[in-house]
N, C-alpha and C positions, 0 to 999 in steps of 0.2 A: 941894541943889541942885535946879534946875529940870531935869527929865528932859527927854531929845530923843526926840522919835520920828518919824521921816521914814518914810513910807509909799514901799514900792517902786514904781518903772515899769518899763517895758520896757528903758531902759539904766543903772537906778540901784537899789543895794539897799535894802531896807529896813532899818532901823537903831532900835535900841532900847537907850538908855543910860539906866538908870534906878536909882539907889541905894537908895531906897526897897524894891523889888522884887528889887533884887541881879541885874537882868539887863542886860548887857552882850553886844550881839549886832552882827553886821552879816550878812545874808543876801541870797542871791539874785545878780543880775547885775550887773558894775560895769563899764562903759564910759562913763560920763557925758561929753558933749561938753566939759566943763571939770572935770577932775578935782579942781583944786586949789580950786573953786568949791565942790563938794560936800564935799570932805573936810575943808578946813581948820575949819569947824565943830566938827567932832568930835574933831579935833586940839584946839583952843582949848579945847572941853569938858574933856577927860582933862588937860590942862595945869592949867586952875583947878582939878579936883578933886583932883589932886596937890599943888598948892598950898596948897589949904583944907586940907590933913590927913587926906584921906581913908585911914581905917586899918582897914577891914573886908577880910575876904578878897572878890578880886576873880577872877572868872572870865569869861573875854571868849571867846564864840564867834564864829567866822569859817565861814560856811555858805553858800560860794560855789557858785552853778553856774557862773559864768564872771567870770574878770576880766581887763581889757586891762594892757598895760603902764604906763601912765601911772597907773592905780589901785595896781599893786602897789607902786609908791613910796611910795604912801600909806599901805598897808598895813604897808610897811615901817616906816614914821614912827609908827604907833601901836603897833608893837610894841616900839619904841625907848622910846616913853613909858612902856609896862608895866613894862618892864625897870626904870624909874626907880622904879615903886612896890615893886617886887621888892627893889632896893637900900636904899627904906628901911623894909625888913621888914615888908612888906605882904603876905600870901600871895596868890600872884597864879597863876595857871593859863588857859594858852592850851589852846582847845579847836579844833582843826582838822578841819572835817566834810568828807567827800569820799564821791563816790558810788565805789563798788569797781571799777567799769570807766573812772573818770577819772583815766587816768594824770597828765593835766597839773595836775589841782589836787591829787593826791595830791603828786605830785614838789615841787610849790611849796609846800606845807605842809613836807614834808623839808626843804626849801632853807632856807624860814624857820626852821625849828627848829635847824638847824645855826649860823645867824646869831647868834640870839638867847640869852641865857643865864637863861631862864626857863624853868619847867616848861611842857611843850608836848605836848598829846596829840594824835594823828592817830587819828582815829575814823571807820570806815565809816560811809558812810550806808544804810540799807536801801532800796532801789529801789521795793518794793512801798509803802511806805507816803508815795509821790509820785505813784503813779498816778490 
């Protein structure tokens, strides 16, 4: 399947979805003017991957600096698709990265972790790496 690479902008995150390299990541800020327009191709790509019988381990990294409420809906939709991989006995792991002093991103990760039934790690980011 063709990989998806989306460069980050001021209001949209960087997205890397690459089965050959085993990289599944969304990182940066997410407050696009039209969240559906931004996230629908990502959701469609994941649904196609699921339909095509992908069966390798899938580790998905969420590494947000900030996201708005309209993005939150699509993040949950992505997590629901990842649950479907898990239900098909495909080893799936979500890694939710957050800065230790960012309570909002941390609590959002905790909330998502409580909603979905897939392995979910909350991983503190080292602030010194991003100076």
